[in-house]
C-alpha positions as CSV (number, residue, x, y, z in Angstrom):
1,M,13.1,-2.5,-11.8
2,V,11.9,-4.8,-9.1
3,K,9.0,-7.2,-9.0
4,V,6.1,-5.9,-6.9
5,V,4.0,-8.6,-5.2
6,W,0.6,-7.8,-3.7
7,T,0.1,-9.9,-0.6
8,Q,-3.3,-11.5,0.1
9,R,-3.9,-9.0,2.9
10,S,-3.2,-6.0,0.6
11,L,-5.6,-7.4,-2.0
12,F,-8.3,-7.8,0.7
13,D,-7.6,-4.2,1.7
14,L,-8.2,-3.0,-1.8
15,E,-11.4,-4.9,-2.0
16,D,-12.6,-3.5,1.3
17,I,-11.7,0.1,0.2
18,G,-13.5,-0.4,-3.1
19,D,-16.6,-1.8,-1.5
20,Y,-16.7,1.0,1.1
21,I,-16.3,3.9,-1.4
22,S,-18.6,2.4,-4.0
23,K,-21.5,2.7,-1.5
24,D,-21.4,6.4,-2.2
25,S,-19.7,6.5,-5.7
26,I,-18.7,3.7,-8.0
27,R,-16.8,6.2,-10.1
28,Y,-14.8,7.5,-7.2
29,A,-14.1,3.9,-5.9
30,K,-12.7,3.0,-9.3
31,L,-10.5,6.1,-9.5
32,T,-9.2,5.5,-5.9
33,L,-8.4,1.9,-6.6
34,E,-6.6,2.8,-9.9
35,K,-4.5,5.3,-8.1
36,L,-3.6,2.8,-5.4
37,I,-2.7,0.1,-7.9
38,D,-0.7,2.5,-10.0
39,S,1.5,3.2,-7.0
40,A,3.1,-0.3,-7.7
41,S,4.7,1.0,-10.8
42,L,6.4,3.9,-8.8
43,I,7.6,1.4,-6.3
44,S,8.8,-1.0,-9.0
45,N,10.9,1.7,-10.7
46,N,12.3,3.0,-7.4
47,P,11.7,0.9,-4.3
48,L,13.3,3.6,-2.0
49,I,10.8,6.2,-3.1
50,G,8.7,5.7,0.0
51,R,9.5,6.9,3.5
52,I,10.4,4.5,6.3
53,V,7.3,3.6,8.3
54,T,7.9,5.2,11.7
55,E,5.6,2.7,13.5
56,S,7.8,-0.2,12.6
57,K,11.2,-1.1,13.9
58,D,12.0,-2.7,10.5
59,K,13.8,-0.2,8.2
60,S,12.9,-2.3,5.1
61,I,9.2,-1.3,5.6
62,R,8.3,1.8,3.7
63,E,5.2,3.6,2.5
64,L,3.8,5.8,-0.2
65,I,0.9,8.1,0.6
66,K,-1.8,8.1,-2.1
67,G,-4.7,10.3,-1.3
68,N,-6.1,9.1,2.1
69,Y,-4.2,5.8,2.0
70,R,-0.8,4.5,3.0
71,V,0.5,1.9,0.6
72,I,2.8,0.0,3.0
73,Y,5.5,-2.3,1.5
74,Q,8.6,-4.2,2.4
75,I,11.8,-4.4,0.4
76,R,12.7,-8.1,0.6
77,N,15.7,-8.1,-1.6
78,D,17.2,-6.4,-4.7
79,T,14.6,-8.0,-7.0
80,S,11.3,-8.0,-5.1
81,V,9.0,-5.8,-3.0
82,F,5.9,-7.0,-1.2
83,I,3.0,-4.7,-0.6
84,L,1.9,-5.6,2.9
85,T,-1.2,-3.5,3.4
86,V,-3.2,-0.5,2.2
87,F,-4.2,1.5,5.3
88,H,-6.3,4.6,5.7
89,T,-4.3,7.6,7.0
90,A,-6.9,8.4,9.7
91,R,-6.4,5.0,11.4
92,L,-3.6,4.3,13.9
93,L,-1.1,1.8,12.6
94,S,0.6,-0.7,14.9
95,E,3.3,-3.4,14.4
96,K,0.5,-6.0,14.5
97,D,-1.0,-4.4,11.3
98,L,2.2,-5.1,9.5
99,E,2.4,-8.9,10.2
């Protein structure tokens, strides 16, 4: 097991996602956020579970798709993984979004 660290940016992303969805459904917003947060346990148990992000040149950056969202993370070493951002699949991702 590795330690999963949510970056400040990824926490802001979760907050924005929750705020946006809750305008239509508080229940669905809660379910979506739970699903996204639960992805951390999958990553913790197997950091290589996600596919390499094709928009990045850095092979240590991977992603899990959860519903309409990409949970993008970076394997920093054998003991820690950092979740960089949570990004909607309909949006175009660039290198700048991974900084």
